C-alpha positions as CSV (number, residue, x, y, z in Angstrom):
1,L,0.1,-0.1,0.0
2,F,1.2,3.7,-1.0
3,S,-0.2,7.0,-0.7
4,R,1.0,10.5,-0.6
5,L,-0.7,13.5,-0.6
6,V,0.1,16.0,-2.6
7,P,-1.2,19.9,-2.0
8,S,-3.5,21.6,-5.0
9,D,-2.2,24.2,-6.4
10,A,-4.7,26.5,-4.8
11,G,-2.9,25.1,-1.6
12,T,0.3,25.5,-2.7
13,S,-0.7,29.0,-3.7
14,E,-1.6,30.6,-0.5
15,L,1.5,29.3,1.2
16,T,3.6,30.8,-1.7
17,V,1.9,33.8,-1.4
18,K,2.0,34.0,2.5
19,Y,6.0,33.5,2.3
20,L,5.9,36.1,-0.3
21,Q,3.8,38.3,2.0
22,D,6.0,37.6,5.6
23,L,9.0,39.1,3.1
24,G,6.7,42.3,2.7
25,V,6.0,41.6,-1.4
26,Q,3.9,43.9,-2.9
27,H,5.2,43.3,-6.9
28,V,5.6,40.0,-8.2
29,G,6.2,38.9,-11.9
30,V,4.9,35.0,-12.4
31,I,6.6,33.1,-15.6
32,N,4.6,29.9,-16.8
33,V,4.8,27.0,-19.2
34,D,1.4,27.9,-21.4
35,D,-0.3,24.3,-21.1
36,A,-3.5,23.7,-19.5
37,Y,-1.6,23.2,-15.9
38,G,0.4,25.8,-16.0
39,S,-2.0,28.1,-16.7
40,A,-4.2,26.8,-14.1
41,Y,-1.7,27.1,-11.5
42,R,-0.5,30.5,-12.4
43,Q,-4.5,31.4,-12.1
44,A,-4.8,30.2,-8.6
45,F,-1.7,32.1,-7.6
46,Q,-2.6,35.6,-9.5
47,R,-6.4,35.4,-8.0
48,I,-4.9,34.4,-4.8
49,A,-1.7,36.8,-4.5
50,E,-3.7,39.9,-6.0
51,A,-6.9,38.9,-3.2
52,A,-4.2,39.4,-0.8
53,G,-2.9,42.8,-2.6
54,M,0.0,41.8,-4.8
55,R,0.6,43.3,-7.8
56,V,1.6,40.6,-10.8
57,E,2.6,41.2,-13.6
58,A,2.4,37.2,-15.6
59,V,4.2,36.1,-18.9
60,S,4.3,32.6,-20.3
61,F,5.8,30.2,-22.9
62,P,4.7,27.3,-24.8
63,F,5.9,23.7,-23.5
64,K,8.2,23.3,-26.6
65,P,9.7,27.0,-26.7
66,T,12.0,29.1,-28.8
67,P,14.9,30.6,-27.4
68,K,13.7,33.7,-28.7
69,Q,10.6,33.0,-26.8
70,I,12.4,32.6,-23.6
71,E,14.0,35.9,-24.3
72,F,10.6,37.3,-25.1
73,A,9.1,36.4,-21.4
74,I,12.1,37.1,-19.3
75,S,12.2,40.5,-21.1
76,Q,9.0,41.4,-20.7
77,L,9.6,40.1,-16.8
78,R,12.6,43.0,-16.4
79,K,10.3,45.5,-17.5
80,S,7.6,45.5,-15.4
81,G,11.0,46.3,-12.9
82,Y,10.1,43.7,-10.2
83,R,12.6,42.3,-7.9
84,Y,10.6,39.4,-6.9
85,F,9.4,35.8,-9.1
86,F,7.6,32.9,-9.0
87,G,8.2,30.1,-12.1
88,I,5.3,27.3,-12.9
89,I,8.0,25.8,-14.7
90,F,8.8,21.3,-16.0
91,G,11.8,19.9,-15.6
92,P,15.5,21.0,-16.5
93,E,15.5,22.9,-20.1
94,H,12.8,24.8,-18.9
95,Y,14.5,25.5,-15.8
96,D,18.3,25.8,-17.6
97,M,16.8,28.3,-20.2
98,V,14.4,30.4,-18.3
99,M,17.1,31.3,-15.4
100,T,20.2,31.1,-18.2
101,E,17.9,34.3,-19.9
102,A,17.5,35.7,-16.9
103,Y,21.2,36.0,-15.5
104,R,21.9,37.2,-19.5
105,Q,18.9,40.4,-19.0
106,G,19.9,40.9,-15.2
107,I,17.5,40.4,-13.6
108,A,18.8,37.0,-12.1
109,G,22.5,36.9,-10.3
110,N,22.7,40.4,-10.2
111,P,24.4,41.9,-7.1
112,D,23.5,45.6,-8.5
113,A,19.9,44.8,-8.6
114,P,19.1,41.9,-6.4
115,T,16.0,39.5,-7.3
116,F,14.3,36.0,-5.4
117,W,13.1,33.7,-7.6
118,V,11.0,31.4,-5.9
119,Y,9.2,27.8,-8.0
120,G,6.2,25.8,-7.2
121,A,6.4,22.2,-6.8
122,T,6.4,21.9,-10.8
123,Y,10.5,23.0,-10.6
124,K,12.4,19.8,-10.8
125,T,16.3,20.0,-9.7
126,S,18.4,20.4,-12.2
127,G,22.0,22.1,-12.7
128,T,22.7,21.7,-9.8
129,N,25.5,18.4,-10.4
130,Q,27.1,20.9,-13.1
131,A,27.3,24.6,-11.1
132,H,30.8,25.1,-13.0
133,L,28.7,25.6,-16.2
134,W,27.7,29.3,-15.3
135,P,28.1,31.5,-12.9
136,W,24.4,31.9,-11.7
137,R,24.0,28.2,-11.1
138,R,27.2,28.9,-8.3
139,R,24.7,31.8,-7.0
140,V,22.2,29.3,-6.7
141,L,23.9,26.5,-4.8
142,R,25.4,28.9,-2.7
143,A,21.8,30.4,-1.9
144,F,20.3,27.0,-1.0
145,K,23.6,26.1,1.2
146,P,21.8,28.2,4.4
147,M,18.6,26.2,3.9
148,G,20.1,23.1,5.4
149,A,17.8,20.6,3.8
150,S,18.7,17.7,1.0
151,T,18.5,18.8,-2.5
152,E,15.5,17.5,-2.6
153,C,13.5,19.2,-0.3
154,R,15.2,22.4,-1.2
155,A,13.8,22.0,-4.7
156,L,10.1,21.8,-3.5
157,I,9.9,25.3,-2.2
158,A,12.9,25.8,-4.5
159,T,14.2,30.0,-3.0
160,C,16.5,31.3,-4.8
161,T,18.0,34.1,-3.8
162,L,20.2,35.1,-6.7
163,G,22.1,37.9,-6.3
164,R,22.9,37.7,-3.1
165,T,25.7,35.8,-2.3
């Protein structure tokens, strides 16, 4: 017999919004995969965040994005001027594309303009075994270390204080 409890996306969104409120966040950018699951999760998060008084800027990209589509989505987040971001993405390919582009555009890993990225339960640990490849990966790993949890536990919450080393 096997049993596993998985919270609903609305439940996860409530906790994420509460966490962001505790940090004093009033504006949050959301990036999600534009499919039925990613869009529904984003809508739940956006509804709860806006009900809590937060302003939300949401962008999306297709499940099989081109680099140009990721570049455009990240540019929209950058133009928002927000410092806090919530990602609803799947697998290492999405994570690597999003974070590499965010780093390239200066909204991740920029010590002159620190940002804070939070990923929902859709996030899978990726890139952490290859931290030497990109500078932002080293910053992600350093951000994880103070959390004192295993990689899998950190992936569940997946808070990355990029730009703060």
